[in-house]
Structure formats: C-alpha cells, structure tokens
C-alpha positions in Angstrom: 227.5 70.6 179.6 225.4 70.5 176.8 223.6 67.6 177.5 222.1 69.1 181.2 221.7 72.3 179.3 219.3 70.0 176.4 217.8 68.7 179.8 216.9 72.1 181.6 215.5 73.3 177.7 213.2 70.4 177.7 212.0 71.0 181.0 211.5 75.0 180.9 209.2 74.1 177.8 207.2 71.2 179.2 206.4 73.9 182.0 205.5 76.2 180.0 203.4 73.8 178.0 201.9 73.1 181.1 201.2 76.0 182.2 200.1 77.6 179.2 197.3 74.4 179.1 195.5 76.5 182.3 195.3 79.5 180.9 191.7 80.2 180.0 190.6 80.1 176.5 190.8 83.8 175.7 187.7 85.1 173.3 186.8 88.3 171.8 186.3 91.4 173.3 182.3 92.3 174.0 182.5 95.2 172.9 184.2 94.3 169.3 182.3 91.5 168.4 178.9 92.3 166.5 175.8 91.7 167.5 172.0 92.4 166.0 169.7 93.7 169.0 166.2 93.2 168.1 163.2 95.9 169.4 162.0 93.0 172.4 165.8 93.8 174.0 167.2 90.4 172.6 170.1 90.4 171.0 171.9 87.7 168.3 175.6 87.6 167.0 177.0 84.9 164.3 179.2 81.9 165.0 182.0 81.0 162.9 179.8 77.7 161.8 177.0 79.7 161.0 174.8 79.3 164.0 174.6 82.6 166.1 174.2 82.5 169.9 170.9 84.8 171.6 170.6 86.1 174.7 169.3 89.0 176.3 170.7 92.6 176.6 172.3 95.5 178.7 169.6 97.2 179.3 166.8 94.7 180.0 168.8 92.6 182.6 169.5 95.9 184.2 166.1 96.8 184.1 164.7 93.2 185.6 167.4 93.3 188.0 168.7 90.5 189.9 167.3 87.9 187.5 166.4 84.3 189.5 165.4 82.0 187.1 165.2 81.3 183.6 163.5 78.8 181.2 164.5 78.4 178.0 162.9 76.2 174.9 163.7 72.7 174.8 166.2 71.6 172.1 165.0 71.2 168.8 162.2 73.7 169.1 162.0 75.9 166.8 161.5 79.7 167.8 160.7 82.3 165.8 161.9 85.8 165.5 159.2 88.4 167.5 157.8 85.6 168.8 158.0 85.3 172.4 161.1 81.9 172.8 162.2 81.9 177.5 161.2 84.0 180.3 163.3 85.3 182.7 161.7 86.0 186.2 163.4 88.0 189.2 160.7 88.1 192.8 157.1 88.5 191.5 158.1 89.8 187.8 158.0 87.7 184.6 159.7 88.3 181.4 159.2 87.0 178.5 161.3 87.1 175.9 161.2 87.4 172.3 163.7 85.6 170.0 165.6 87.9 167.8 165.8 85.1 165.4 163.9 82.3 163.6 165.6 78.5 163.5 166.1 75.5 166.2 167.2 75.5 169.1 170.4 73.7 169.2 171.9 74.4 172.2 171.1 75.5 175.5 173.8 77.4 178.4 173.8 75.1 180.7 175.9 77.4 183.3 173.0 80.2 183.6 170.6 77.7 183.7 172.8 76.5 186.8 173.5 80.2 187.5 171.4 82.9 186.3 173.2 85.5 187.5 175.8 85.3 184.6 172.8 87.4 182.5 173.6 90.3 185.1 177.4 90.3 185.5 178.0 89.4 181.3 174.7 89.3 179.6 177.0 89.3 176.0 179.4 87.1 176.8 178.7 83.9 179.5 174.9 85.0 180.5 174.3 84.2 176.8 171.2 81.5 176.4 170.6 79.4 173.2 172.5 78.5 170.0 170.4 78.7 167.4 170.8 77.5 164.2 168.7 79.9 161.8 166.7 80.3 158.4 167.6 82.8 156.1 169.4 84.5 158.4 170.1 87.5 155.9 166.3 88.4 155.5 165.4 88.4 159.2 168.9 91.1 159.8 166.6 93.9 158.0 164.4 93.3 161.4 167.6 94.0 163.5 169.6 97.0 164.2 173.4 97.0 165.1 176.7 99.0 165.7 175.8 102.9 166.2 172.3 103.0 165.0 171.9 100.1 168.6 173.5 102.2 170.4 171.3 105.5 169.6 168.3 103.1 170.2 169.3 102.3 173.4 169.5 106.0 174.1 166.3 106.5 173.5 164.9 103.6 176.1 167.3 105.3 178.5 164.5 107.9 177.8 160.9 106.1 177.7 161.7 105.0 180.5 161.8 107.5 182.6 159.0 108.5 180.8 157.1 105.8 182.6 158.4 106.2 185.9 157.6 110.0 185.8 160.8 110.9 187.1 164.0 112.7 186.8 166.6 110.8 184.9 169.1 111.1 188.5 166.5 109.4 190.3 166.8 106.2 188.0 170.7 105.6 186.3 173.4 106.6 188.4 177.1 107.6 187.1 177.3 106.9 183.8 173.5 106.2 182.8 173.5 102.5 184.3 170.4 101.8 185.3 169.9 101.8 189.7 170.0 98.0 191.3 166.6 96.1 190.7 164.6 99.4 189.3 161.4 97.2 188.5 161.1 96.2 192.0 160.3 99.7 191.9 157.1 99.9 188.9 154.3 100.3 189.9 151.3 97.2 188.7 151.0 99.9 185.7 154.0 100.6 185.0 155.7 97.4 184.9 152.3 96.2 182.1 153.9 99.3 180.1 157.2 98.4 180.4 156.3 94.7 179.4 154.4 96.3 176.4 156.8 98.9 175.1 160.3 96.9 176.3 159.5 93.4 175.7 156.8 93.3 173.4 154.3 91.4 175.3 151.4 92.4 173.1 152.7 91.5 170.1 154.0 88.4 170.9 152.1 84.7 171.4 154.2 82.7 173.5 155.5 79.5 173.0 155.9 75.9 175.0 159.0 76.6 177.0 159.4 73.2 178.2 
C-alpha cells in the first residue's frame, strides 16, 4: 500500500509541475509599476537590469485611435530625450513621438511590430515599444514626471484637448473620462496641427532616421 501511495504522490507532483509550466509568467500590475512620463506623451520605466522600456501613454493612444502601423528605430541607434524617435500611424494621421530618455536601442518589441493594436489594448504592458540602455538616467529624470504629478498633468491635457476642439467634454469623453474612439478622425487639419504641436511637440523635436 505504501508503494502505491508513493507512486500516486509522485504522479501528483509531476502533473502539478506540468500545469505550473503552462501558466503564463506573472508580471507586475501596470498601476503598481513606477512609470515616468515625458510631456510629449511617451513613458519609460526601469527594468531590473538597469535598462528602460519605453512606449506611448494611454492618453496618446486614445487620442490617435486604432493604430495601424509603427516605425521603430534600428537596433543600436542612439535616441535622444525630447527628440522624435519613432512614428505611429492611424489612417492618414502620422505621429512622431519623442523619446523620454537618451540612450541606445537594444531591443524592439517584435510583437508590436506584428500587431500594433497591442499599443491600444496595453500601452503600459505588452504594448511597450523599445528597450533602451540609457546614459546618465538620473539626470534625465528631472525632465520627467511620475505619480500624482503625472495624474494631475494628464487631467490638464484632457482640458487642453477640449479647448482645441472647442467642444463640451461630454462630446469628447465617454463615462470615466475615456476619450471617444478615433477622436483624431474628427479633427480638422488645423486642429490636428495644434494637436501635433501641443501634445506631441512636433515643432520642438527634429526627426531622426527611423530605419
């Protein structure tokens, strides 16, 4: 009997090990990860090995709408904080994004290149764009915001968007303050130019080569 019980116990352990391997790796809840936001609506967060992941924030992806394509810089390219470093596109709306940090690109998110909609569905998670090896990161943090300051700044951005469209918030936001889908499609050419300038710093940044 003891032999049979021993065999059963071993089988249970084997099955448990197999099932455990099939479970997806657990990641930190995005809300609990310390993110830093650039005023050009890109974000960055540090990894355990000292690199940083970067992407575009939730406000930006909501404003732009369904993202059709993304153009990322080549590997080992040096990107600069506040300079245009990648492009996302929705229909005929092309948006250059500034990098939140200075450093070298050491990895591109291939899943996002194959499926740009990850940027919409998970801008702070699976929708990250680049892994960058930063230079003198501690000095660059002075140009970024985080925590409550970032939340307050996002609220100001929402109010600023209402002024650009000269509309009531009810016409632009769903319940919970979420921007209505594909709002950029409703923008006139003049409104879109203001959006590029005021939210994505189009006039302040100089485009880098993307390939």
